[in-house]
C-alpha positions as CSV (number, residue, x, y, z in Angstrom):
1,M,50.8,113.1,61.4
2,L,48.9,115.8,59.4
3,A,45.8,115.1,61.5
4,I,47.8,115.6,64.7
5,L,49.2,118.9,63.4
6,K,45.7,120.0,62.3
7,A,44.4,119.2,65.8
8,L,47.2,121.0,67.5
9,F,46.9,124.2,65.4
10,S,43.1,124.3,66.0
11,S,43.7,124.1,69.8
12,K,43.7,127.4,71.7
13,K,45.9,125.8,74.4
14,F,48.5,124.9,71.8
15,L,48.4,128.3,70.2
16,V,48.8,130.1,73.6
17,M,51.6,127.7,74.5
18,L,53.3,128.3,71.1
19,A,53.0,132.1,71.7
20,G,54.7,131.6,75.1
21,I,57.5,129.6,73.5
22,L,58.0,132.3,70.9
23,L,58.1,134.9,73.6
24,A,60.6,133.0,75.6
25,S,62.7,132.4,72.5
26,A,62.6,136.0,71.5
27,S,63.8,137.1,74.9
28,K,66.7,134.7,74.7
29,L,67.6,135.8,71.2
30,G,68.4,139.3,72.2
31,L,65.1,141.2,72.1
32,A,65.2,143.7,75.0
33,L,62.4,142.2,77.1
34,D,62.2,142.5,80.8
35,E,62.9,139.0,82.2
36,D,60.5,139.3,85.1
37,L,57.7,140.4,82.8
38,V,58.5,137.4,80.4
39,N,58.4,135.0,83.4
40,Q,55.1,136.5,84.6
41,I,53.6,136.1,81.1
42,L,54.9,132.5,80.9
43,A,53.4,131.7,84.3
44,M,50.0,133.0,83.0
45,V,50.4,131.0,79.8
46,G,51.1,127.9,81.9
47,A,48.2,128.6,84.2
48,Y,45.9,129.1,81.2
49,V,47.0,125.9,79.6
50,V,46.7,123.8,82.7
51,G,43.3,125.4,83.7
52,Q,41.9,124.9,80.2
53,G,43.3,121.4,80.2
54,I,41.5,120.6,83.4
55,A,38.3,122.1,82.0
56,D,38.6,120.0,78.9
57,H,39.6,116.9,80.7
58,G,36.1,115.4,80.9
59,K,35.2,116.2,77.3
60,E,38.6,114.9,76.0
61,A,38.5,111.7,78.0
62,A,35.1,110.8,76.6
63,K,36.3,111.5,73.0
64,T,39.6,109.7,73.1
65,A,38.6,106.6,75.1
66,G,42.1,105.3,75.5
67,K,43.7,106.8,72.4
68,A,46.7,109.0,72.6
69,G,45.2,112.5,72.1
70,P,47.0,115.6,70.9
71,A,47.6,116.8,74.4
72,L,49.5,113.6,75.4
73,V,51.4,113.7,72.1
74,L,52.4,117.3,72.7
75,L,53.4,116.7,76.3
76,V,55.6,113.8,75.4
77,A,57.2,115.9,72.7
78,I,57.9,118.7,75.2
79,L,59.2,116.2,77.7
80,A,61.5,114.8,75.1
81,A,62.8,118.3,74.2
82,S,63.3,119.2,77.9
83,S,65.2,116.0,78.5
84,G,67.5,116.9,75.6
85,V,68.1,120.3,77.1
86,A,69.0,118.7,80.4
87,S,71.9,116.9,78.9
88,M,73.5,120.1,77.4
89,G,75.2,121.3,80.6
90,C,74.3,124.8,81.8
91,G,74.7,127.5,84.3
92,S,72.9,127.4,87.6
93,S,70.1,129.7,86.4
94,Q,69.6,127.6,83.3
95,R,70.0,124.4,85.4
96,E,67.1,125.5,87.6
97,K,65.0,126.4,84.6
98,T,65.7,123.0,83.0
99,I,64.8,121.2,86.2
100,H,61.6,123.3,86.6
101,A,60.5,122.8,82.9
102,T,61.1,119.0,83.1
103,Y,59.2,118.9,86.4
104,V,56.2,120.8,85.1
105,T,56.2,118.8,81.8
106,T,56.5,115.5,83.7
107,N,53.6,116.4,85.9
108,A,51.4,117.4,82.9
109,A,52.5,114.2,81.0
110,H,51.5,112.2,84.1
111,E,48.1,113.8,84.4
112,S,47.5,113.2,80.7
113,F,48.7,109.6,81.0
114,V,46.3,109.0,83.9
115,A,43.4,110.2,81.6
116,F,44.8,108.1,78.7
117,D,45.2,105.1,80.9
118,R,41.6,105.3,82.3
119,G,40.2,105.5,78.8
120,R,42.4,102.7,77.5
121,Q,41.3,100.3,80.2
122,Q,37.7,101.2,79.7
123,A,38.1,100.6,75.9
124,I,39.6,97.2,76.7
125,V,36.7,96.3,78.9
126,D,34.1,97.7,76.4
127,G,35.7,95.8,73.5
128,A,36.0,92.4,75.2
129,K,33.7,89.7,73.9
130,S,33.9,87.7,77.1
131,L,34.9,88.1,80.7
132,A,38.0,85.9,80.1
133,E,39.0,87.9,77.0
134,G,38.6,91.2,78.9
135,Q,40.6,89.9,81.9
136,A,43.5,88.6,79.7
137,A,43.6,91.9,77.7
138,L,43.6,94.0,80.9
139,L,46.4,91.9,82.4
140,A,48.5,92.2,79.2
141,Y,47.9,96.0,79.1
142,R,48.6,96.4,82.8
143,E,52.0,94.6,82.5
144,K,53.0,97.2,79.9
145,R,51.5,100.0,82.0
146,A,53.6,99.0,85.0
147,R,56.8,99.9,83.1
148,I,55.4,103.4,82.6
149,V,54.6,103.8,86.3
150,E,58.1,102.7,87.1
151,L,59.6,105.2,84.7
152,F,57.5,108.1,86.0
153,T,58.8,107.2,89.5
154,G,62.4,107.1,88.1
155,T,62.0,110.4,86.4
156,Y,60.6,112.0,89.6
157,R,63.6,110.6,91.5
158,A,66.0,111.9,88.9
159,L,64.3,115.3,89.2
160,S,64.7,115.2,93.0
161,A,68.4,114.4,92.7
162,A,69.0,117.1,90.1
163,A,67.3,119.6,92.3
164,I,69.2,118.7,95.4
165,V,72.7,117.8,94.1
166,N,74.5,120.5,92.3
167,D,76.9,118.3,90.3
168,D,76.2,119.7,86.9
169,P,76.0,117.9,84.5
170,K,75.9,114.4,86.2
171,S,72.5,114.6,87.7
172,L,71.1,116.5,84.7
173,D,72.4,113.6,82.5
174,K,70.6,111.1,84.7
175,L,67.5,113.2,84.5
176,S,67.8,113.3,80.7
177,Q,68.2,109.6,80.5
178,A,65.2,108.9,82.8
179,A,63.0,111.3,80.8
180,G,64.2,109.8,77.5
181,L,63.3,106.2,78.7
182,L,59.9,107.5,79.8
183,V,59.2,109.1,76.4
184,Q,60.2,105.9,74.6
185,A,58.0,103.8,76.9
186,L,55.0,106.1,76.4
187,R,55.6,105.8,72.6
188,D,55.8,102.0,72.8
189,L,52.6,101.8,75.0
190,T,50.6,103.9,72.6
191,G,51.7,102.0,69.5
192,G,54.0,104.7,68.2
193,A,51.3,107.4,68.2
194,L,53.7,109.6,70.1
């Protein structure tokens, strides 16, 4: 855990995102900040984090080779937090923000999972002592992986329902449940590293 925290606090992406979270929190706690300006800054923070993540993707995939890296750990934590917010019941503006945050985080978690998955499968192949051992290990992993794919699909469906149906809090509760199941399955697949 300490190693993960060290890695996170040495990451420019994490620090920029943390500053964005602090800015958003400060504006909600009563500091007189222009909401449009805060939203523009948060959009730039998001763009920076995503852009830097794409730039780092190749380097990180080679380093982690199928291990849950700090980026996936962080995204799952944010997804878990946003799924908790979804269940609290909120006004239409907060509802839209909750749906949007869960959507953005789910997309980022999906992209990180794709990179993790590619590295994990390659590590299984590289570590196999025989063709039969490699095939058996890949089959076992892919059975577990199939559950993650189903849960991403379920989370995206729940996001669609929450965005279309304004039945606060029913669809947000379903979204929270779907995201919670996804978070738990990602943790299970990565051996509790998340």
